[in-house]
C-alpha positions in Angstrom: -11.1 -15.0 15.7 -11.8 -13.8 12.5 -14.0 -10.9 13.6 -11.5 -9.0 15.1 -9.4 -9.2 11.8 -12.2 -8.3 9.7 -12.5 -4.6 10.9 -8.8 -4.1 10.1 -8.5 -6.0 6.8 -11.8 -3.8 5.6 -10.0 -0.6 6.5 -6.5 -1.7 5.1 -8.3 -2.8 1.7 -10.2 0.3 1.3 -7.7 2.8 2.7 -6.7 4.0 -0.7 -9.8 4.9 -1.7 -10.9 6.9 1.4 -11.0 10.6 1.5 -8.8 12.4 3.9 -11.8 13.0 6.1 -12.8 9.4 5.9 -9.0 8.6 6.5 -9.4 10.4 9.9 -12.3 8.6 10.8 -10.8 5.2 10.0 -7.8 6.1 12.1 -10.0 7.0 14.9 -11.8 4.0 14.6 -8.8 1.6 14.6 -7.3 3.6 17.5 -10.3 3.7 19.6 -12.5 0.6 19.1 -13.5 0.7 22.8 -14.8 3.9 22.5 -16.9 3.2 19.3 -18.1 0.2 21.0 -19.6 2.1 23.8 -19.8 5.6 23.0 -22.7 7.6 21.3 -22.1 8.6 17.7 -22.4 12.1 18.6 -19.8 12.1 21.3 -17.2 10.2 19.0 -17.6 12.7 16.3 -16.5 15.5 19.1 -13.5 13.3 20.1 -12.4 13.0 16.4 -13.4 16.7 15.5 -15.6 15.1 12.6 -19.3 15.3 12.1 -21.5 12.1 12.7 -22.3 11.6 9.2 -18.7 11.2 8.5 -18.7 7.8 10.4 -22.0 6.8 8.6 -20.2 7.4 5.3 -17.4 5.4 6.5 -19.4 2.5 7.3 -20.8 2.3 4.0 -17.4 2.8 2.2 -16.0 0.0 4.3 -19.2 -2.5 3.4 -21.3 -2.5 6.2 -24.9 -1.9 6.2 -24.8 0.9 8.3 -22.8 2.5 11.4 -24.2 -0.1 13.8 -22.8 -2.9 12.1 -19.2 -1.0 12.2 -19.9 -0.5 15.9 -20.8 -4.2 16.1 -17.2 -5.1 14.6 -15.5 -2.7 17.1 -17.4 -4.9 20.1 -16.4 -7.9 18.5 -12.8 -7.0 18.1 -12.5 -6.0 22.0 -13.8 -9.4 22.8 -11.5 -11.3 20.5 -8.4 -9.5 21.7 -9.0 -9.2 25.4 -11.3 -12.2 26.6 -9.3 -14.9 26.2 -6.3 -13.5 27.9 -8.1 -11.1 30.6 -7.3 -13.3 33.7 -3.8 -13.9 32.9 -3.5 -10.5 31.9 -4.8 -8.9 35.3 -2.6 -11.3 37.3 0.5 -10.1 35.5 -0.3 -6.5 35.3 -0.9 -6.3 38.9 2.5 -8.2 39.7 4.3 -5.9 37.3 2.6 -2.6 38.9 3.8 -3.9 42.4 7.4 -4.6 40.9 7.7 -1.7 38.9 7.8 0.5 42.0 11.0 -1.1 42.8 12.7 -0.1 39.8 12.6 -3.4 37.7 12.0 -2.2 34.2 12.3 -5.6 32.8 8.9 -6.6 34.2 7.3 -3.5 32.5 9.1 -4.6 29.4 8.0 -8.2 29.5 4.5 -7.3 30.2 4.3 -4.9 27.1 5.9 -7.9 25.1 3.4 -10.4 26.2 0.5 -7.8 25.6 1.8 -7.5 22.0 2.0 -11.2 21.5 -1.7 -11.7 22.9 -3.0 -8.8 20.8 -1.5 -10.8 17.8 -3.0 -14.1 18.8 -6.3 -12.6 19.5 -6.5 -10.7 16.2 -4.9 -12.6 13.6 -6.9 -14.3 10.7 -6.0 -17.5 10.7 -7.4 -18.5 7.2 -5.4 -15.6 6.0 -2.1 -17.0 7.6 -2.8 -20.4 5.9 -3.4 -18.6 2.6 -0.1 -16.6 2.9 1.9 -19.9 3.9 0.4 -21.9 1.0 1.4 -19.1 -1.5 5.0 -19.0 -0.2 5.0 -22.6 -0.4 4.2 -22.6 -4.0 5.7 -19.7 -5.2 8.3 -19.7 -8.2 10.3 -17.2 -6.1 10.0 -15.6 -2.9 11.5 -11.9 -2.2 12.0 -10.4 1.1 12.2 -6.8 2.0 12.8 -4.7 4.8 14.6 -1.6 5.9 16.1 0.3 9.2 14.8 -1.9 12.1 12.8 -4.4 10.0 15.8 -5.4 8.2 17.4 -7.9 11.0 13.8 -9.7 10.7 13.8 -10.2 7.2 17.4 -11.6 7.3 16.5 -13.9 10.0 13.6 -14.9 7.9 15.7 -15.7 5.1 17.9 -17.6 7.3 15.7 -19.9 8.3 13.9 -20.1 5.0 17.0 -20.8 2.9 17.6 -24.3 5.1 14.4 -25.5 3.5 14.0 -23.6 0.1 16.5 -22.6 -2.6 14.2 -19.9 -4.4 14.1 -17.3 -1.6 16.0 -13.9 -1.8 16.4 -10.9 0.2 16.1 -8.0 -1.9 19.3 -5.7 -1.9 21.9 -8.0 -0.8 22.9 -9.7 -3.8 25.0 -7.8 -6.3 23.1 -5.7 -8.8 20.1 -3.3 -8.2 16.8 -3.9 -6.7 15.4 -3.5 -10.0 17.4 -6.0 -11.7 16.1 -8.4 -9.4 12.3 -7.2 -9.9 12.2 -7.1 -13.7 11.2 -10.7 -14.2 8.7 -10.8 -11.4 5.3 -12.1 -12.1 2.1 -13.5 -10.8 4.0 -17.0 -10.0 6.0 -15.1 -7.4 5.5 -14.0 -3.8 7.1 -11.5 -1.3 7.0 -10.7 2.3 7.9 -7.0 3.2 7.9 -5.8 6.7 7.7 -2.2 7.5 7.3 -0.4 10.8 6.9 3.3 11.7 8.8 5.5 10.7 8.0 3.7 7.5 10.9 3.7 5.0 10.4 4.9 1.6 12.4 2.0 -0.1 10.0 -0.9 1.6 6.9 0.8 0.6 8.2 1.5 -2.9 9.1 -2.2 -3.1 5.9 -3.6 -2.2 4.5 -1.2 -4.7 6.6 -2.3 -7.3 6.0 -6.2 -6.8 2.3 -5.6 -6.5 2.4 -3.7 -9.8 4.0 -7.0 -11.6 1.2 -9.2 -9.6 3.3 -10.7 -7.1 1.6 -12.2 -4.1 2.6 -9.6 -1.6 2.2 -10.2 2.3 2.9 -7.3 4.5 3.7 -7.2 8.2 3.4 -3.7 9.8 2.3 -2.1 12.9 -0.7 0.1 12.0 -3.9 -0.5 10.2 -3.6 2.6 8.4 0.2 2.2 7.7 1.4 2.8 3.8 2.2 -0.8 3.3 -1.3 -3.1 3.3 -2.7 -1.1 0.2 0.0 -2.6 -1.8 -0.5 -6.3 -0.2 -2.6 -9.2 -0.9 -2.5 -10.2 2.8 -1.3 -8.0 5.6 -0.7 -8.7 9.3 -0.7 -6.2 11.8 1.6 -6.7 15.0 1.7 -4.2 18.1 5.2 -2.6 18.9 4.1 -1.1 22.1 6.8 -0.7 24.8 7.7 1.2 27.8 10.9 2.1 26.5 12.1 4.5 23.6 12.1 2.0 21.0 9.4 -0.2 19.3 9.2 -3.8 20.4 9.5 -6.4 17.8 8.6 -9.7 19.8 5.2 -10.1 18.3 6.8 -9.8 14.7 9.2 -12.7 15.6 6.3 -14.8 16.7 4.4 -14.2 13.4 7.7 -14.7 11.1 8.5 -17.8 13.0 5.2 -19.3 12.9 4.9 -18.7 9.2 8.1 -20.3 8.6 7.1 -23.1 10.6 3.8 -23.3 8.5 5.6 -23.2 5.1 8.2 -26.1 6.3 5.3 -28.2 7.8 3.6 -27.7 4.1 6.8 -28.3 1.8 6.6 -31.9 1.7 9.6 -34.5 1.6 11.7 -32.3 -0.6 12.0 -29.7 2.3 12.8 -32.3 5.1 15.4 -33.7 2.6 16.9 -30.2 1.8 17.2 -29.3 5.5 18.9 -32.7 6.5 21.2 -32.0 3.7 22.1 -28.5 5.0 22.6 -29.5 8.3 25.1 -32.4 7.1 27.0 -30.1 4.7 27.1 -27.4 7.6 28.7 -30.1 9.8 31.1 -31.3 7.0 32.6 -27.9 6.3 33.0 -27.3 10.0 30.4 -24.3 10.4 29.0 -26.0 13.5 31.3 -26.1 16.8 32.0 -29.6 17.8 32.4 -29.8 21.7 35.1 -32.1 23.3 32.3 -34.5 24.5 31.1 -34.9 20.8 
């Protein structure tokens, strides 16, 4: 399903070079691919409050041969994100609609989480994911960064990764400043930065600093027009839609757990040996509870 990612990836890659008007057009395209795919250019321009040539200029700026090619990318995105899961989603939504009338909020929350995960599975670029995993396996050092609601997921990722590798570090945890940790960063290093709206300046600044030092930065965010992707060699968009007041991070968990699984699978014998050694040591020092039947 590379085509769905291709449109988002192009916008992310070119976002810093877009004028404010073209950024408005790009934001409209990412939020309304169904309208772009089915409506006339004149109608879209009226919806967005922009002139029709603005969308043509956006298509050229993104490297398309013309507006129609951009429109076709939107059509492919819709197919990629929805066709595979349409039947199951329809059944789930019908069931949730019936039950939500009885006040069962958990069903609506669960349906939103399922939709977010399906959106991720329908749009993720598998080649980019493979490339990210390979970079993390081969990196001299791997840095993790995230603030506010993203911080627990960075910590969880580090907890999993440090069972398999000894070169992963969460920025801002160890004694000393973040600047001290970054001073020796180079092109042999990699990083994962997570930032969701409202975006923390600290996370964006760290991603920028890592990129300036030629580290291979992987970004995980919630919008194509997020300030994070412009600083990243690879970025992944995860939906956080939910019926409640706070963002849902279920799709983020699926992504980071998958990424860790991929790097462990690609790490070879040394990784397996380290995981076994960590587990034995944890048992030996009493970190794991031993039940009466053990």
